[in-house]
Structures are given as structure tokens and as C-alpha cells.
C-alpha positions in Angstrom: -28.6 -23.5 -18.2 -25.5 -23.3 -16.0 -23.7 -19.9 -16.3 -20.4 -21.5 -17.1 -21.9 -23.5 -20.0 -23.2 -20.2 -21.4 -19.8 -18.6 -21.0 -18.1 -21.4 -22.8 -20.3 -20.7 -25.8 -18.5 -17.3 -26.1 -14.9 -18.5 -25.4 -12.1 -17.5 -27.7 -8.8 -19.3 -27.4 -5.2 -18.5 -28.3 -2.9 -21.5 -28.7 0.2 -21.3 -26.5 3.7 -22.5 -27.2 2.7 -25.7 -25.4 0.3 -27.3 -27.9 -1.4 -29.3 -25.1 -2.6 -26.1 -23.4 -4.5 -23.0 -24.4 -5.1 -19.5 -23.1 -8.8 -19.2 -22.4 -10.3 -15.8 -22.9 -13.8 -15.2 -21.4 -15.5 -12.7 -23.7 -17.9 -11.6 -20.9 -14.9 -10.3 -18.8 -11.6 -9.9 -20.7 -9.8 -9.0 -17.4 -10.1 -12.6 -16.2 -6.8 -14.4 -16.8 -3.0 -14.0 -16.3 -1.0 -10.9 -17.4 2.7 -10.5 -17.6 5.6 -9.5 -20.0 5.3 -5.9 -18.7 6.4 -2.8 -20.7 6.5 0.7 -19.4 5.9 4.0 -21.2 6.2 6.8 -18.6 3.2 6.2 -16.3 1.6 3.7 -18.7 2.0 0.0 -17.8 1.1 -2.6 -20.5 0.7 -6.3 -19.8 0.4 -9.2 -22.3 -2.0 -12.1 -21.7 -0.1 -15.2 -20.7 -1.0 -18.8 -20.0 0.4 -18.8 -16.4 2.1 -16.3 -14.2 5.9 -16.7 -14.7 8.1 -17.8 -11.8 10.6 -14.9 -12.2 8.8 -12.0 -13.6 6.1 -9.4 -12.6 2.5 -10.1 -13.3 -1.2 -10.0 -12.3 -3.8 -12.8 -12.2 -7.5 -12.1 -12.1 -10.1 -14.8 -11.2 -13.7 -15.2 -10.1 -13.0 -17.3 -7.0 -11.8 -15.8 -3.6 -9.1 -14.5 -3.3 -9.6 -13.3 -6.8 -6.4 -11.4 -7.4 -2.7 -12.3 -7.3 0.3 -10.1 -7.8 3.5 -11.8 -8.7 6.2 -9.5 -7.4 9.7 -9.2 -6.1 8.7 -6.5 -3.7 10.4 -3.1 -3.4 13.9 -4.4 -3.6 15.4 -4.0 -7.1 18.8 -5.5 -6.3 19.6 -8.9 -8.1 19.2 -11.7 -7.5 15.4 -11.0 -7.3 13.1 -13.4 -5.4 9.5 -13.4 -6.7 6.5 -14.3 -4.5 2.7 -14.0 -4.7 0.6 -11.4 -2.9 -3.1 -12.2 -2.9 -5.9 -9.7 -2.8 -9.4 -8.9 -4.2 -10.3 -6.7 -7.1 -13.3 -4.8 -8.4 -13.8 -2.5 -11.4 -16.0 0.7 -11.1 -16.2 2.4 -14.5 -12.7 2.4 -15.8 -11.1 2.3 -12.3 -9.5 -1.0 -11.2 -9.2 -1.3 -7.4 -7.1 -3.8 -5.5 -7.9 -4.6 -1.9 -6.0 -6.3 0.9 -7.2 -9.9 1.2 -6.2 -9.8 4.9 -8.5 -7.0 5.9 -9.6 -7.7 9.5 -13.2 -8.9 9.9 -14.3 -6.0 12.1 -17.8 -4.7 11.9 -17.9 -1.3 10.2 -14.3 -1.5 8.9 -13.8 -0.7 5.2 -11.7 -3.0 3.1 -8.1 -1.8 2.9 -7.5 -0.4 -0.5 -4.0 -1.2 -1.6 -3.9 0.7 -4.9 -5.9 1.7 -8.0 -5.4 1.8 -11.7 -7.2 3.5 -14.5 -7.9 1.0 -17.3 -6.6 2.7 -20.5 -7.0 -0.3 -22.8 -8.2 -3.9 -22.5 -8.2 -6.4 -25.4 -7.8 -10.1 -25.9 -4.1 -9.7 -25.9 -3.1 -6.7 -23.9 -4.0 -4.7 -20.7 -2.8 -1.1 -20.3 -3.1 0.6 -17.0 -2.2 3.9 -15.4 -1.6 4.2 -11.7 -4.5 6.1 -10.1 -3.9 8.0 -6.8 -6.9 7.3 -4.5 -8.5 9.8 -2.1 -7.1 7.8 0.8 -3.6 8.0 -0.7 -3.9 11.7 -1.1 -4.9 12.0 2.6 -2.0 9.8 3.5 0.4 12.1 1.6 -0.9 15.1 3.5 -0.3 13.1 6.7 3.3 12.4 5.8 3.8 16.0 4.8 2.7 17.0 8.3 5.0 14.5 9.8 8.0 15.8 7.8 7.0 19.4 8.8 7.8 18.7 12.5 10.5 16.0 12.0 12.6 18.2 9.7 13.0 20.7 12.6 14.9 18.1 14.7 16.5 15.9 12.0 20.2 15.6 12.3 20.5 17.4 15.7 23.4 16.2 17.7 22.8 15.2 21.3 25.7 16.1 23.7 23.9 17.5 26.7 20.9 15.6 28.1 19.6 18.7 29.9 18.9 20.3 26.5 16.6 17.5 25.4 12.9 16.6 26.1 10.4 14.3 24.5 6.8 14.5 23.3 4.1 12.0 22.3 3.1 12.1 18.6 0.6 10.6 16.3 -2.7 8.7 17.1 -3.3 5.0 17.0 -6.7 3.9 15.8 -7.3 2.3 19.2 -6.3 5.5 21.0 -3.1 6.8 22.4 0.1 8.0 20.8 1.9 6.2 18.1 5.1 6.8 20.0 7.4 9.3 21.6 10.1 11.4 20.0 13.0 13.3 21.5 13.7 16.9 20.6 16.2 19.6 21.6 14.6 22.4 23.6 17.1 24.8 21.9 14.8 24.9 18.9 11.6 27.0 18.7 9.8 24.7 21.0 6.4 26.3 20.7 6.4 26.0 16.9 7.7 22.4 17.1 5.0 21.3 19.6 2.3 23.0 17.5 3.4 21.1 14.4 3.4 17.8 16.4 -0.1 18.6 17.6 -1.2 19.3 14.0 0.2 15.9 12.8 -1.5 14.1 15.7 -4.9 15.7 14.9 -4.6 14.8 11.2 -3.8 11.2 12.0 -6.9 11.0 14.3 -9.1 12.3 11.5 -7.4 10.0 9.0 -8.1 6.9 11.2 -11.7 7.9 11.6 -12.3 8.8 7.9 -10.8 5.6 6.6 -11.8 3.2 9.4 -8.2 2.3 10.1 -7.6 -0.7 12.4 -4.5 -0.8 14.7 -3.1 -2.9 17.5 -4.2 -1.8 21.0 -0.9 -2.3 22.9 0.0 0.4 25.5 2.9 2.6 24.6 5.0 3.1 27.7 6.0 6.7 28.4 9.8 7.2 28.6 11.5 8.6 31.7 13.8 11.0 29.8 16.4 11.3 27.1 20.1 10.2 27.1 22.8 11.0 24.6 24.6 8.1 23.1 27.3 8.6 20.4 25.8 12.0 19.6 22.3 10.6 19.1 19.3 11.1 21.4 17.8 8.0 22.9 14.7 7.6 25.0 15.3 6.3 28.5 12.8 3.9 30.0 
């Protein structure tokens, strides 16, 4: 017998405000459906099951067909008026961990799907879904990478450029395709040896991060600048 006919035998329905439509709950997988009307309690996020994702509110939609996940979001901007849009992805559940992957992961042999974020499923019923944000191993490694970036950048942040002869530049970071992420100007009046060592540490960490997590990047060539000029007190790379 067709799988979907079997599933229909176990369907429970909740009547919506529109009497002509019903919320269909698949008892073999309660996650399938639409979730919105979000409430927050510290780091606990609770959704209510809804008939459809709202036009102007946050929500999730889980399906079987590809792409099988949609996030209804206004993005990071919290300033009214909010504009909501859909972001598609793919989901999987391992144990009580819900993982959301980028649906636009490049089709490159050996590349891992790009994990966007993870949640721990605290509670899942016919009516509600409660989640806690789960920091992934990749996110932890990325945090370490950003800490290494801040470690060297804080040595030069806010430095005023008035004399070009007191400034130099260095390549930093590592693109997955090879080469630097870019070049950054720095004043040679600081402890240059310490600064350059911190830049080298960051670059090495990014190389390891790219390899460990199968990061994909564009392969354009970063042109090395000729020097540094001072403009309105700020250092600018000269090409």
C-alpha cells in the first residue's frame, strides 16, 4: 500500500479559524508542518503550529520535499517597518538535535553541506515546538577564528594616519582556493613583531578551518597594493 495512504490512517487534524481548511498533523513525524507565533523565555524558543506561515511574522516550515525547510524572517534588521522574506534550506534530526543546512551548498565533490545553525529539540507536541539554540563544533571553531582576528586587529584599531612613512601593509587570512583574504595597513610604530605573529596565527587558523570544514571560496586573485596613503587621518591601501 502506498506510504501516504498508510500515513493518512494516522492523521490527526486541528480545525483552523477557516472552516474550509484544516491543520494536518502527521503522527509519524510531528515536526512536519508550519510553526509560528513565537515566544521567548531566555534561550528557549517556543513555536505554535499554524496552518500557513504568516506574511509578517517569524516562522519555520518543515516538509518532505526538497527544499524541505523554509524560514520566514525579516533578517537581522530589527528597525520597523520590517520586511519579511523566505529563506530555504534543508533539515535533518539526529537524536534531539535539529540541523539546518544551506540549500545553495555548491555541488563540489567532497564538499560538506554548509550547516547554518542547530537547535536542541526540548519539546515537540501536536501543538507546540520548543527549541534551544545549539552551538555547533563549526561555530565554535569560527568563534576561535574571530577571536584570533580581533587579537591582531585590536592592535591597530583607531590608529590615526598622518605620516605615510610610518605605515606598512601585510597580507592576512587564507582563502579556501589559496592566497590571502586581503591586505591590511598597520603603523610600524607598534610592536611590529608581535603584530605580524598574531596575523600569522590568524592566517594559519583560517587555513586549518577551511580544510577541516571543506570551505568553498571564490578563486579570484587579490592584487597586492603598492603602499599606504593617509586620507583624512585614515590609512588607505594604494594600488
